[in-house]
C-alpha positions as CSV (number, residue, x, y, z in Angstrom):
1,M,-65.0,146.9,-11.0
2,K,-68.7,147.6,-10.7
3,K,-70.4,146.2,-7.6
4,A,-73.0,143.5,-8.2
5,D,-76.6,144.3,-7.3
6,Y,-78.7,141.8,-5.3
7,V,-82.4,142.1,-4.5
8,L,-83.7,140.3,-1.4
9,D,-87.1,138.8,-1.4
10,T,-89.1,138.6,1.8
11,H,-87.9,135.2,3.0
12,A,-84.3,136.2,2.3
13,L,-84.7,139.4,4.3
14,V,-86.4,137.8,7.2
15,F,-83.9,135.0,7.4
16,A,-80.9,137.4,7.0
17,L,-82.2,139.4,10.0
18,T,-83.5,136.6,12.3
19,A,-81.9,133.3,11.3
20,P,-79.0,133.5,8.9
21,S,-78.4,129.8,9.1
22,K,-81.7,129.3,7.2
23,L,-80.3,131.0,4.2
24,G,-78.8,128.8,1.4
25,A,-75.1,128.9,1.1
26,G,-75.1,131.2,-2.0
27,A,-77.6,133.5,-0.2
28,R,-75.5,133.7,2.9
29,K,-72.4,134.6,0.8
30,A,-74.3,137.3,-1.0
31,V,-75.7,138.7,2.3
32,R,-72.2,138.8,3.8
33,R,-70.9,140.7,0.7
34,I,-73.7,143.2,1.1
35,E,-73.1,143.6,4.8
36,S,-69.4,144.2,4.2
37,G,-70.1,146.8,1.5
38,R,-68.6,144.8,-1.3
39,E,-71.9,144.5,-3.0
40,C,-75.1,146.5,-3.2
41,G,-78.4,145.1,-1.8
42,W,-81.9,146.3,-2.6
43,I,-85.1,145.9,-0.6
44,P,-88.0,146.5,-2.9
45,A,-91.1,148.4,-1.7
46,A,-93.1,145.2,-2.1
47,V,-90.8,143.4,0.3
48,A,-91.1,146.2,2.9
49,A,-94.9,146.1,2.5
50,E,-95.1,142.3,2.8
51,L,-92.8,142.4,5.9
52,T,-95.2,145.0,7.4
53,L,-98.2,142.8,6.7
54,L,-96.6,139.7,8.2
55,H,-95.6,141.6,11.3
56,E,-99.1,143.0,11.7
57,L,-100.5,139.4,11.4
58,G,-98.0,138.3,14.1
59,R,-96.3,135.8,11.8
60,I,-92.9,137.5,12.2
61,Q,-91.3,139.5,15.0
62,I,-89.5,142.1,12.8
63,G,-91.3,145.0,11.3
64,L,-90.7,148.4,9.7
65,T,-88.8,149.8,12.6
66,E,-86.3,147.0,12.5
67,L,-86.0,147.4,8.7
68,Q,-85.3,151.1,9.1
69,D,-82.6,150.3,11.7
70,V,-81.0,147.9,9.2
71,F,-80.9,150.6,6.5
72,E,-79.1,152.9,8.9
73,S,-76.6,150.3,10.0
74,V,-75.8,148.7,6.5
75,P,-75.3,151.6,4.0
76,S,-74.9,149.2,1.1
77,L,-78.5,147.9,1.7
78,R,-80.9,150.3,0.1
79,F,-84.6,150.8,-0.2
80,L,-85.9,150.4,-3.8
81,P,-89.1,152.5,-4.3
82,L,-91.7,151.3,-6.7
83,D,-91.6,153.2,-10.0
84,L,-93.2,153.0,-13.4
85,G,-90.4,150.9,-14.8
86,Q,-91.1,148.2,-12.3
87,V,-94.8,148.4,-13.0
88,A,-94.0,147.9,-16.7
89,N,-92.0,144.8,-15.8
90,F,-94.8,143.7,-13.6
91,A,-97.2,143.9,-16.6
92,V,-95.2,141.4,-18.6
93,L,-94.8,138.9,-15.8
94,G,-98.3,137.4,-16.0
95,G,-97.0,133.9,-15.4
96,I,-96.3,134.8,-11.8
97,R,-99.6,134.7,-10.1
98,E,-98.7,135.9,-6.6
99,A,-98.6,139.8,-6.6
100,F,-95.7,140.2,-4.1
101,D,-93.5,137.7,-6.0
102,R,-94.3,139.4,-9.3
103,F,-93.4,142.9,-7.9
104,V,-90.1,141.5,-6.5
105,V,-89.1,139.9,-9.8
106,A,-90.0,143.1,-11.5
107,A,-87.8,145.0,-9.1
108,A,-84.8,142.7,-9.7
109,R,-85.2,143.0,-13.4
110,S,-85.4,146.8,-13.1
111,V,-82.0,147.1,-11.4
112,G,-80.5,144.2,-13.3
113,G,-79.8,142.4,-10.0
114,K,-79.7,138.8,-8.9
115,L,-82.7,137.9,-6.8
116,I,-81.9,136.2,-3.5
117,T,-84.8,133.8,-3.2
118,R,-85.7,130.2,-2.3
119,D,-88.9,130.3,-4.2
120,Q,-88.6,127.4,-6.6
121,R,-91.2,128.7,-9.0
122,I,-89.3,131.9,-9.4
123,I,-86.0,130.0,-9.8
124,D,-87.5,127.7,-12.4
125,S,-89.1,130.5,-14.3
126,K,-85.6,131.8,-15.3
127,L,-87.2,135.3,-15.5
128,V,-84.3,136.7,-13.4
129,Q,-81.0,135.5,-12.2
130,T,-81.4,134.0,-8.7
131,V,-79.1,133.1,-5.8
132,W,-79.9,130.7,-2.9
133,G,-78.1,127.3,-2.5
């Protein structure tokens, strides 16, 4: 059986690393499955960039160093580089105004993964399968 692919947005990643109890029940289950190696998780380049910006602004304590440590300790969690396929998806997602959100949805669509997000606008858009509560 093929492993499912999940894509974590920035909130999901930060909560998974710092406060797992803040994740919705479905998100917690998906993260546990990724951590155990039963599923594959992707961190898009846009999420890594947003994490870096939030860390630089002092809004979160974790940064790129901690993210690199997670990649080393959880082999089923992988970095998803930005490629032209994602940019093509980005181009057709004009209804999503926030650039990071748009790139994250494009990333999830490019790998055919379920997006772990609490963003109600993304959930309501039905542009990608989502997991949270």
